[in-house]
N, C-alpha and C positions, 0 to 999 in steps of 0.2 A: 492606500497606506495602512488601512485596517487589516487587510489581508497579509501585508508584509509583517506587521507586528505579530499577528497570530502565528504566522509561519516561523518567525524568529523565536517566539516563546516556546513553540513546540520543539524547535531544534536545540534549545539552550541545553538540555541535559546531555545530548550527544556532544555538543561543542565542549562542554565542561569535562566530560570524560576524556575526549581527545586531548584537551589542553593538559589535564593531569598527567596523561601518559607521556606527552611531550616533555613536561617538566621533570618527570621522573627520569627519563632518558637523558635529558640535558644536564640536570644537576648531578646525577650519578656518573654520567660519562665525564663531566667536567672535573669532579672530585678525583676520579681515577686518573684522568689525564694529567692533573696537577701533580699527583704523587709520582707518576711515571716520568713526567718532565723533570721534576726535581732530581730524581735518582739518576736518570740518564745524563742530565745536564751537568751534575756534579762529577759523575764518572768520566764525562768527556774531557774534563781538565785534569784528570789523574796524571801523575808522573810516570805511570806504567804504560808502556806502548801497547801491551796486549789488551789492557782494559779499554783504552781509547779506541783500539781497532774493533773490538767486539761491539762497543757502543755505536761506532759509525756504521757497522753492518746492520745492526738492529734498526737504527734510525732511518737509514736509506731504504731498507726493505719496506717499512711501514709507510714511509713518505712516497715511495715509488710504486706502490700497488694501490689499486682502487679500493676505497672503503666499502663499496658494494660487494666486491669479490671477497674481501676480508670477512664481511658479515655473512655471506653465503657459506664461506669455508667453515666458520665457527658453528653455523647453524645446521648445515647439511653434511659436512665431512667429519667433524669431530665425533658425532654419534656412531659413525662407522668404526671408530676406534674405542668406543665405550665411554666417551666423554659427552654427556648430553646436558645441555643447559636450557632453561626456559627462555622464551623470547626476550623478556626484560633483561635478564643477565647477559644474554648474547648481545643485545643492542648496546648495553652499557660497556661491556668489555671491548666490543669493536670500536665504539667511539673513543673510549679511553686510550686504547693502543694507538689508534691512528692519530688523534690530536695530541696525545702525549709525545709522540715522536716529533711533531712539529714544535710543541712547547719546549722540548729539550734544547732546541736550537735557540730559543728565546733565553732560556736559563744560561746556556753556555756563553752566548754573546754578551749577556748582561754581566756575568761574572768577569769575563775578559775585559769589559769596558771599565771596571773599577781601576782607578789610577794605579800604576805600578808601584808608586811610593807607598800606598796603603799595604800592599803585599809585603814589601820590603820591611816596613815598620813592624808588622807582626812577626816576621822572621827575626828581626833584631831583638824583639821582646821575648823570644824563645817560646812563642805560643804554639801549642799543638795544632795540627791541621783542623780537627773539628772545632777547636776553640776559636781559631782565627776566622773560620767561615761563619760561625754562629754570632760572634760578637762584633766583628769589624766588616768583613766582606759582604755577607748576605744582606745586612740592612741597607747598604749602599746599592747593591745590585737589585734588591727588591723594588726600589722605586723606579728602576729602569725596565723591569720585567712587566710591570702591570699593564702598560699600554699594549704590549704584544699579546699578553694573556687576554686582554679585553677583545682584541680582534679575533683571536682564536675562539673565544667563548661564543661570540656572535656566529661565527662559522659553524661551530659545533651545534648550536641551537637549530640552525637551518639544516645541518647534516642529519639531525635526528629524524627528518622526514623520510629517510631511506628505511627506517624501521618497518614501514608498511610492506617491504619485501619479505619480511619474516613474520608476517601475519599479525603485527601489532596495530591496533586501531588508534593511531596517533591523530594529531590534529589535521594533517594533510589527508589521511585516509577518511576521516570524518567529513571534511569539507567536500571530498569527492562524492561521498555517499549522499550528501545533502542536496546534490544536484537533482535528485529524484523528487524532492519536495519544494526546493527553492530554485530560482533561475540561476544560471551559471554565474552571472556577474555577482549576484548577491552571495552565493555560496563561497566562491573563492575570494570575494572581497572581505567577508568576515574572517576567513583564514589569514589573509594578509594583515588585517588590522591586529588580530590576536598575536601573530608572530612578531609584529612590529612593537607592540606593547611589552611583550616578554623581553625582547632584545633591548628595548629602551630602558627598562627598569634594571636589567643586568648591567648594561653599560654605565648607567648612572652610579650604581653601587661600585663598580670598578674604578670609575673616575674619582669617586669620593675616597676610595682607598689609596689611589695614587697621590692625591692632594695631601692626605694625611701622612703618607710615607715621606713626601717631600718636606712637609713641615717639621717632621721629627728630625730630618737631616739639616734643617735650617735653610733649605732651598726655597721655601715659600714662607712669607710672613703670615702670621695669624691675622685674621680680619680684626681691625680695631674699630671701635664705635666712632661714627663720624661726629665731628663737632657741630653744634647747631650754628649754622651761618645765617639763620633767619634774623639773629640779633646783631648781625655785623661781625660775628666771631669774637665779640668782646665778652668777657666774663666780669661781672661786677664784683 
């Protein structure tokens, strides 16, 4: 046990560095993916056929090709055209584009799930398209989007492990290296636990946001203080 503790303490700086790299990739990729998902999702419900067609081609391309190949293309092919990014930027852009394409379907589906009567009401009130989206449609669709975004965020966090292919020393890379000083079970076990904790925290935050959005729409009642039944529920 003493040997294990000593080995863990010695590996802690490496685990920390790997975790920070994973967090940078995950949070940066998630932020970019959210922006791309919103832009493409809104464009997907445009009344212009050309816009919808372009969006469909973009979404299907990034959903239908491998994230690893996309990452390799950005890192190894782009420099041949004079476009060179550091590994962090490449990883964030690759994750953002790939999961942003998936997220756009979450946005599109949630917007279309808003009752038709809400759309007709905004038209009857002569609201401009940006105003109706911002004030009426988006708040209702947002509560529907969050569960889908929650799943995609967890997938993105796990997908960040592919950054090792472009020479980033993320958590997966570090746990692999730790096999030299720790046994295989311990090294990969630590990696599993850290990934789980990151995903659990992110999932909890998204669930809290979902509940908050539902309460703002009146779909969930705020928690009320419980009456003290120890005295028989009677109040003197």
